[in-house]
N, C-alpha and C positions, 0 to 999 in steps of 0.2 A: 798628797805627796807620794803615796804608795804607787799610784799610777805612773807618775813621772819617773821615779826610780826604777820601777819595773820595766818601763819602755826603754829607758836608757841602758839598763843592764842587758835586756834582750838584744837591743841594737848593737851594743858594743861587742858582746860575746859572739853574736852572729856575724858581724863584720870581720872580727879578728879570726874566728875559726872557720867561717863559711858553712857552718852546720846550724840549720834552723832548730833542729831538735835539741842540740846542746844549749842554744840560747834559751829555749823554752824551759828546759830542766833547771838550768842555773837561775833563771828568772824566778821560777816558783819557789825554789829553795831560798833564794835571796829574799823573797817576800816574807817567808816565815821568819828568817833571821831579823829582818827589819821590824816585823810585827813584835817580836819578843823584845828587842832593844827599846822600841818606842813604848811598849807596855811597862817595862821595868823602870824607865825614867819618868813615867807618868804623862806621856804625850797623847795617850789614847783616852777617849771619854768613857772610861770604865772605872768602876770601883775596884779596890784592891781584891775584894772577894770574887769579882767577876773575871778578873784577868786570867787566872789559871784555867778556868773553864773555856774561855775564849781561845786561849793558846792551844788547848787540846783540840778544839774544833778546827782551828786553822791548820794545825799539824795534820789532822785527818784529811782535810782537803788537799794539802800539799802531798801527803803520802798517796792519795788517790791519783793526783796528777802525775806523780813519778811512776806509779804502777801502770798508768795508761801509756806511758812512754817506754814500757818494758822492751818492746820490739826495737824501738829506736836506740835504746841503750845497748842492746846486743849489736846492732849495726855500727854504732859509734865505737864499741870495743874492737870491732874488726875493721874499722875505718872504711865501711861500705855505705855510709849514710849519704843521701842525696845532698849535694852542696847547694848553697844559695847562690843565685846569680845576682849578687849585689854590686 
């Protein structure tokens, strides 16, 4: 289900904003939020003791993804990002 929600989030944000990098950033942040929610309600195949560690690892991957988009975030802030031809 993560994949379905991620693709939908990316597609909707990209379609509405016409910024692919914004769709990517929102998509990976949404992935982390979804991971945490599913973990808290017990929908992930993790023991309670494993969930905090898994959440930290997922957070680090998300932080890395956002850091990799640093230049795109600057362009978005100045509204200079390349728009998608959707």
